[in-house]
C-alpha positions as CSV (number, residue, x, y, z in Angstrom):
1,M,9.2,6.6,-101.2
2,R,9.1,3.4,-100.2
3,F,9.3,2.9,-96.6
4,N,11.7,0.2,-96.8
5,I,10.5,-2.3,-93.4
6,L,13.7,-3.9,-93.0
7,K,15.7,-1.3,-92.9
8,Y,13.1,0.8,-90.8
9,G,9.8,-1.1,-89.3
10,L,12.4,-4.2,-88.2
11,P,14.6,-2.6,-85.7
12,V,11.5,-0.4,-84.3
13,L,9.7,-3.1,-84.5
14,L,12.2,-5.1,-82.4
15,A,13.1,-1.4,-80.2
16,A,9.3,-1.7,-79.7
17,F,9.7,-5.8,-78.3
18,C,11.9,-4.6,-76.2
19,L,10.6,-2.2,-73.8
20,I,7.4,-4.3,-73.6
21,T,8.9,-7.6,-72.4
22,F,11.4,-5.3,-69.8
23,A,7.8,-3.2,-68.6
24,Q,6.2,-6.9,-68.5
25,S,9.4,-8.4,-66.8
26,S,10.2,-5.7,-63.3
27,T,6.9,-7.4,-60.9
28,I,5.7,-7.1,-57.7
29,N,3.1,-9.6,-56.4
30,I,2.5,-9.6,-52.5
31,E,0.0,-11.6,-51.0
32,R,-1.0,-11.8,-47.3
33,S,-2.0,-14.3,-45.3
34,D,-2.4,-14.7,-41.7
35,G,0.2,-12.2,-41.4
36,L,2.4,-13.7,-43.0
37,L,3.9,-12.3,-46.5
38,T,3.8,-14.4,-50.2
39,V,5.9,-12.0,-52.3
40,Q,7.2,-12.1,-55.3
41,I,9.3,-9.7,-57.1
42,E,11.5,-9.3,-60.9
43,D,13.7,-6.3,-61.3
44,S,12.3,-4.4,-59.5
45,P,13.8,-0.6,-57.8
46,L,14.0,-1.6,-54.5
47,N,11.9,1.5,-53.1
48,E,9.0,0.8,-55.2
49,V,9.8,-3.4,-53.4
50,L,9.4,-1.0,-49.8
51,D,6.7,1.1,-51.1
52,A,4.3,-2.3,-52.6
53,L,5.3,-3.7,-49.2
54,N,4.7,-0.2,-46.8
55,V,1.4,-0.3,-48.7
56,E,0.8,-3.5,-47.6
57,T,1.7,-3.2,-44.0
58,G,1.2,0.4,-43.1
59,I,5.0,1.0,-41.9
60,K,6.2,4.4,-43.9
61,T,10.2,3.8,-45.4
62,N,12.6,7.3,-45.3
63,Y,14.8,7.6,-48.2
64,L,17.4,10.3,-47.5
65,I,19.0,9.1,-50.2
66,D,19.0,9.5,-54.3
67,T,16.1,6.4,-55.0
68,A,17.7,6.3,-58.2
69,R,20.7,4.8,-56.8
70,L,19.1,2.1,-55.1
71,P,19.7,-1.1,-56.7
72,R,16.7,-3.6,-58.5
73,I,15.5,-6.4,-56.3
74,N,14.1,-10.5,-57.2
75,A,13.3,-12.4,-55.2
76,S,11.1,-14.6,-53.9
77,F,9.0,-15.4,-49.9
78,N,6.9,-18.3,-49.5
79,N,5.1,-17.2,-46.2
80,A,7.3,-15.4,-44.6
81,K,7.8,-12.5,-41.7
82,F,7.6,-8.8,-42.8
83,A,10.6,-8.3,-40.6
84,D,12.4,-10.9,-42.0
85,I,11.8,-10.2,-45.4
86,I,13.0,-6.5,-44.5
87,D,16.1,-7.9,-43.1
88,Y,17.0,-9.6,-46.5
89,L,16.4,-7.1,-48.4
90,L,17.9,-4.6,-46.8
91,K,21.4,-6.7,-46.1
92,D,23.5,-4.9,-48.6
93,I,21.7,-0.9,-47.2
94,N,23.2,0.8,-45.0
95,R,19.6,1.5,-43.6
96,L,18.2,1.9,-39.8
97,V,14.7,-0.2,-38.7
98,I,13.2,0.9,-35.7
99,Y,11.3,-1.6,-33.1
100,T,8.2,-1.2,-32.1
101,S,9.6,-2.1,-27.9
102,T,7.8,-5.2,-26.7
103,D,7.3,-6.6,-22.5
104,S,8.7,-9.8,-23.3
105,P,11.7,-10.3,-25.3
106,S,11.3,-13.1,-26.8
107,Q,8.3,-11.5,-28.9
108,E,8.1,-10.6,-32.5
109,R,9.8,-7.7,-33.4
110,I,7.7,-5.9,-34.9
111,I,8.6,-2.9,-37.5
112,S,6.8,0.8,-37.1
113,Q,9.7,2.4,-39.2
114,I,12.1,1.8,-41.8
115,W,14.7,4.8,-43.0
116,I,17.4,4.2,-45.3
117,F,20.5,6.2,-45.7
118,D,23.6,6.3,-48.8
119,I,24.5,2.7,-50.1
120,D,28.1,3.9,-48.8
121,K,28.0,6.3,-46.1
122,T,25.6,8.7,-44.6
123,E,26.9,12.4,-44.7
124,I,27.0,15.1,-42.1
125,S,23.6,16.8,-43.7
126,E,21.6,13.6,-44.3
127,T,21.8,12.6,-40.3
128,A,21.0,16.4,-39.6
129,L,17.7,16.0,-41.0
130,F,17.1,12.9,-40.1
131,A,17.1,14.8,-36.7
132,R,15.4,16.9,-37.6
133,E,12.4,14.2,-39.1
134,L,12.7,13.1,-35.2
135,N,10.3,15.8,-34.4
136,K,7.8,14.2,-35.9
137,L,7.1,11.5,-34.1
138,D,5.2,11.0,-31.0
139,T,8.3,10.8,-27.5
140,K,7.7,6.8,-27.9
141,Q,8.7,7.0,-31.5
142,R,11.4,9.4,-30.7
143,S,12.7,6.7,-27.8
144,E,12.6,3.8,-29.7
145,A,14.5,5.9,-32.7
146,L,17.6,6.2,-30.9
147,L,17.4,3.6,-29.4
148,G,17.6,1.9,-33.5
149,I,20.6,4.1,-33.6
150,V,23.1,2.7,-31.4
151,S,21.9,-1.0,-31.7
152,S,22.3,-0.4,-35.1
153,Q,25.4,-2.3,-37.1
154,H,24.5,0.3,-40.6
155,V,25.2,3.1,-38.4
156,T,28.1,4.7,-38.1
157,T,30.0,5.4,-34.4
158,N,30.1,9.2,-36.1
159,Q,26.5,9.2,-37.3
160,A,25.1,8.2,-34.1
161,A,26.6,10.6,-32.2
162,E,25.4,13.3,-33.9
163,I,22.3,12.1,-34.4
164,L,21.5,11.4,-30.1
165,I,23.5,15.1,-29.4
166,E,20.5,16.5,-31.9
167,S,18.1,14.8,-29.8
168,L,20.5,16.1,-26.1
169,N,20.6,19.1,-27.1
170,N,17.3,20.1,-29.0
171,D,14.3,18.0,-28.8
172,H,11.6,19.4,-26.3
173,D,10.9,16.0,-24.4
174,A,12.5,15.2,-21.5
175,L,12.5,11.9,-21.9
176,V,13.7,11.4,-25.0
177,R,16.8,14.0,-23.8
178,T,17.3,11.4,-21.6
179,R,17.9,8.7,-23.8
180,A,20.1,10.6,-26.4
181,A,22.7,11.1,-23.0
182,I,21.7,6.7,-22.2
183,G,22.6,6.4,-25.4
184,L,25.7,8.9,-25.7
185,A,26.6,7.0,-22.8
186,E,26.2,3.7,-25.2
187,L,28.7,4.5,-27.1
188,N,31.3,5.6,-24.9
189,H,32.7,8.3,-28.3
190,D,35.3,10.7,-26.2
191,Q,33.9,13.3,-29.3
192,T,30.4,13.5,-27.6
193,V,32.0,14.4,-24.3
194,P,31.2,18.7,-25.0
195,A,27.7,17.8,-25.6
196,L,27.7,16.0,-22.6
197,I,29.5,18.6,-20.6
198,K,26.8,21.2,-21.9
199,A,23.1,18.5,-21.0
200,L,25.0,18.9,-16.9
201,S,23.3,22.5,-17.4
202,D,20.0,20.9,-18.4
203,E,16.5,21.9,-17.1
204,S,15.7,17.9,-16.1
205,Q,16.9,16.2,-13.5
206,S,17.1,13.0,-15.2
207,V,19.1,14.2,-18.1
208,R,21.4,15.9,-16.1
209,G,21.9,12.2,-14.1
210,Q,22.7,10.7,-17.4
211,S,24.6,12.9,-19.0
212,M,26.9,12.6,-15.7
213,L,27.2,8.7,-15.9
214,A,28.0,9.0,-19.4
215,L,30.6,11.1,-18.7
216,G,32.1,8.9,-16.5
217,K,31.8,5.9,-18.8
218,I,33.4,8.1,-21.4
219,A,36.8,8.7,-18.8
220,T,38.5,11.6,-20.8
221,E,40.4,14.1,-18.3
222,Q,38.1,16.6,-19.9
223,A,34.6,14.6,-18.8
224,I,36.6,13.8,-15.6
225,H,36.7,17.1,-14.8
226,A,33.6,18.2,-15.7
227,L,32.4,15.8,-12.5
228,G,35.1,16.7,-10.3
229,D,34.0,20.4,-10.7
230,I,29.8,19.6,-10.3
231,L,31.7,17.3,-6.9
232,Q,33.1,21.3,-5.7
233,E,31.0,23.7,-6.7
234,S,27.3,22.1,-6.5
235,A,24.9,23.1,-4.1
236,N,23.0,19.8,-4.4
237,S,23.8,17.3,-2.5
238,E,22.3,15.0,-4.9
239,E,24.1,15.7,-8.1
240,R,27.0,15.6,-6.2
241,N,26.1,12.3,-5.2
242,L,25.7,11.0,-8.4
243,A,29.3,12.8,-9.6
244,V,30.4,10.4,-7.2
245,R,28.7,7.4,-8.8
246,A,29.7,8.6,-12.2
247,L,33.1,8.7,-10.5
248,R,33.5,5.6,-8.9
249,D,32.7,3.6,-12.1
250,S,34.9,5.3,-14.3
251,S,38.1,4.0,-15.6
252,S,40.1,7.1,-15.0
253,P,43.3,7.6,-12.5
254,L,42.0,10.7,-11.9
255,A,38.8,10.3,-10.6
256,A,40.8,9.0,-7.9
257,H,41.8,12.5,-6.5
258,Y,37.7,13.6,-6.8
259,L,36.9,10.7,-4.8
260,E,40.2,12.0,-2.5
261,L,38.0,14.6,-1.7
262,A,34.4,14.0,-2.1
263,M,35.5,12.3,1.5
264,H,35.6,15.3,2.8
265,D,32.2,17.1,1.1
266,R,29.9,17.9,3.8
267,N,26.8,15.4,3.0
268,R,27.4,12.0,4.6
269,Q,25.7,10.2,1.3
270,V,28.2,11.9,-0.5
271,R,31.2,11.4,2.3
272,N,29.5,6.9,1.7
273,S,29.4,7.0,-1.3
274,S,33.2,8.1,-1.9
275,V,34.6,5.3,-0.1
276,Q,32.8,3.0,-2.1
277,S,34.4,2.4,-5.1
278,P,34.5,-1.0,-6.8
279,G,38.0,0.0,-8.9
280,Q,39.8,1.9,-6.7
281,S,41.4,0.5,-3.7
282,R,39.4,0.8,-0.3
283,R,40.0,3.7,1.9
284,S,39.3,3.9,5.5
285,R,36.2,5.8,6.4
286,G,37.2,7.8,9.8
287,S,35.7,9.5,11.5
288,H,33.6,12.5,10.3
289,S,32.2,13.8,12.7
290,G,32.3,17.6,12.1
291,F,30.3,17.5,9.0
292,S,27.2,19.2,8.7
293,D,24.5,17.4,5.8
294,K,23.8,19.4,4.2
């Protein structure tokens, strides 16, 4: 039987031509000069673009998403900074870009880590995975990651709170736990109150102190009562004084009740702190004789 090239051969040739054309059209060319990048991208998957950039720059991208769901990219950059390229490529992606801290705010941004989340939202399992992945970084990197989470516009408040709580409860380094407590204060999310109350029992004084300040800022009824309990039950005058400071800075009317109690604390510093509330009416200091400073 004769092979009919018009019937069979031509479609095969056309298909082969299309495959070759497609393969040739997907290109990533990167050149580096004086710290700047010239990049030509044609119909290439975003993860392949990022991986190619990672090879050139040494900056790792971590994927918490099926990379097949990421878009294909067509773009070109001429003598551009790496951070600016990343800003453009990830402008529509739910991501976290972590920058290395610098001494001067005017210094150029230096990226240390990139995390790609889901396109629409990050599932709880993925944020938990992110928190576990943080443990692979050193103390400074973990602290910077938590700072990036709080300031990122591409991580929701709930996602950020979950990651920060995981670090507050489980990180082995007190510096990172302290940074997590500070981050939760900046989030000002009432659902984080139970975790912050738990952290009041942390072995680190710094973690306990920042957790108190965070509770004062969040200022739910549960948070204020927790601070009031410290004020009434703690034998440590420094902790009682810090609880007063947190209550003093709180916007909650309930805080006034505990500040009134603090006026009769056995420690002079605690008593003095209780009448320095910027948001409360000034109280007469009165005579505090008869109190022993313990």
